C-alpha positions as CSV (number, residue, x, y, z in Angstrom):
1,M,21.4,14.5,53.0
2,E,19.2,17.0,51.2
3,R,18.3,18.8,54.4
4,V,22.0,19.3,55.3
5,N,22.6,20.8,51.9
6,K,19.7,23.1,52.5
7,I,21.4,24.3,55.7
8,L,24.6,25.0,53.7
9,K,22.7,27.1,51.1
10,N,20.6,28.9,53.7
11,Q,21.3,32.7,53.4
12,K,21.1,33.2,57.2
13,Y,23.6,30.3,57.7
14,V,26.0,31.8,55.1
15,D,25.6,35.2,56.8
16,Y,26.4,33.7,60.3
17,L,29.5,31.9,58.8
18,N,30.7,35.2,57.4
19,R,30.1,37.0,60.6
20,N,32.2,34.3,62.4
21,V,35.0,34.7,59.9
22,K,35.0,38.5,60.3
23,A,34.9,38.3,64.1
24,E,37.8,35.8,64.2
25,K,39.9,37.6,61.6
26,N,42.8,38.2,64.1
27,R,42.2,35.1,66.3
28,I,45.3,33.0,66.7
29,F,43.5,29.9,68.0
30,C,41.2,27.5,66.2
31,H,38.5,29.1,64.0
32,H,34.8,28.4,64.0
33,D,34.3,27.9,60.3
34,L,32.9,25.4,57.9
35,R,36.0,23.2,58.1
36,H,35.5,22.9,61.9
37,Y,31.8,22.2,61.5
38,L,32.5,19.4,59.0
39,D,35.2,17.9,61.1
40,V,32.8,17.9,64.1
41,A,30.1,16.3,62.0
42,R,32.3,13.5,60.7
43,V,33.8,12.7,64.1
44,A,30.3,12.8,65.7
45,Y,28.9,10.4,63.0
46,I,31.9,8.0,63.6
47,L,31.2,8.1,67.4
48,A,27.5,7.3,66.8
49,L,28.5,4.4,64.7
50,E,31.1,3.1,67.1
51,K,28.7,3.3,70.0
52,N,25.8,1.9,68.0
53,I,23.6,4.9,68.7
54,S,20.7,5.3,66.4
55,I,20.6,9.0,65.4
56,K,19.9,10.0,61.8
57,K,23.0,11.1,60.0
58,D,21.5,14.4,58.8
59,V,20.5,15.2,62.4
60,I,24.1,14.7,63.5
61,Y,25.4,16.8,60.7
62,A,22.8,19.5,61.3
63,A,23.8,19.8,65.0
64,A,27.5,19.9,64.0
65,L,27.0,22.5,61.2
66,L,25.0,24.8,63.5
67,H,26.7,24.3,66.9
68,D,29.0,27.4,66.6
69,I,27.1,29.7,64.3
70,G,26.5,32.2,67.1
71,R,30.2,32.6,68.0
72,W,30.2,36.1,66.5
73,K,27.5,37.1,69.0
74,E,29.8,36.0,71.9
75,Y,32.6,38.3,70.6
76,L,30.3,41.3,69.9
77,E,27.7,41.0,72.7
78,G,29.4,38.8,75.3
79,V,26.6,36.2,75.2
80,D,27.1,32.5,75.5
81,H,27.7,31.3,71.9
82,A,26.1,27.9,72.6
83,A,22.7,29.4,73.6
84,A,23.0,32.0,70.8
85,S,23.7,29.3,68.2
86,A,20.7,27.3,69.3
87,T,18.5,30.3,68.9
88,L,19.9,31.2,65.5
89,A,19.5,27.6,64.4
90,K,15.7,27.5,64.8
91,D,14.8,29.3,61.5
92,I,17.5,27.4,59.6
93,L,16.4,24.0,60.8
94,E,12.7,24.8,60.1
95,S,13.4,26.0,56.5
96,S,15.6,23.0,55.9
97,G,12.8,20.5,56.7
98,F,13.6,19.3,60.2
99,D,10.4,18.5,62.2
100,N,9.7,19.9,65.6
101,D,11.1,16.9,67.5
102,E,14.3,16.9,65.5
103,Q,14.7,20.7,66.0
104,A,14.3,20.3,69.7
105,I,16.9,17.5,69.9
106,I,19.4,19.5,67.7
107,K,18.9,22.8,69.6
108,E,19.4,21.1,72.9
109,A,22.6,19.4,71.7
110,I,23.8,22.8,70.5
111,K,23.1,24.4,73.8
112,N,24.9,21.7,75.7
113,H,27.9,21.3,73.4
114,R,30.3,23.1,75.8
115,K,29.5,21.1,79.0
116,Y,29.5,17.4,79.5
117,D,26.9,15.7,81.6
118,A,26.5,12.0,81.7
119,K,22.8,12.5,82.1
120,N,22.5,14.3,78.8
121,P,20.9,12.6,75.7
122,P,23.2,10.8,73.3
123,L,23.4,13.6,70.7
124,D,24.5,16.1,73.3
125,K,27.3,13.9,74.5
126,I,28.5,13.0,71.0
127,L,28.5,16.7,69.9
128,Y,30.4,17.7,73.0
129,R,33.1,15.0,72.5
130,S,33.4,15.5,68.7
131,D,33.9,19.2,69.2
132,K,36.9,18.4,71.3
133,L,38.3,15.5,69.2
134,S,38.0,17.4,66.0
135,R,40.6,20.0,66.9
136,P,44.1,19.7,65.3
137,C,45.9,20.6,68.5
138,M,48.8,18.3,67.7
139,E,49.9,20.7,64.9
140,C,49.0,24.0,66.5
141,T,51.8,26.6,66.8
142,V,50.2,28.4,69.7
143,V,49.0,25.4,71.8
144,A,51.1,26.6,74.8
145,K,48.8,29.6,75.0
146,C,45.6,27.6,74.6
147,K,43.2,27.5,77.6
148,R,42.3,23.8,76.8
149,F,45.6,22.7,78.3
150,G,47.2,23.4,81.7
151,V,50.8,24.3,82.3
152,G,53.1,21.6,81.0
153,E,50.2,19.7,79.4
154,S,50.3,18.8,75.7
155,P,47.7,17.5,73.3
156,K,47.3,13.7,72.9
157,L,45.7,11.8,70.1
158,F,42.5,9.9,71.2
159,Y,41.1,7.2,69.1
């Protein structure tokens, strides 16, 4: 997991995390921080194991750690954070030792993490699902205001 640790120590990555924290300072809903990224990574890895999908662990973790790093750009510039995150991930992945094929797979999964399509590659589907499953909605105090649930709906535990 040396490459994953390189991501975590990357100055651009740290800067983007800090920009997210600043942009979400007054956000009442879930935050897009390191805790969320690690939760997504762990759930994604479990899903890959359960479905017997052969994806390198550090590729899964890289996608999860980078999938929301452009959230601050959505708040400040109104751009899609998934596309922004994929763009911002390029230099970080390269400097962390991921080859061109791995970078392409990871960036595509990041771009697609907000929309499910059965035709998408396995990493895209796992990242999408783990992003949803990782949220602690059951204990959220503002869940009634969350756009993830319709009127009268409440979160359910999936396992």
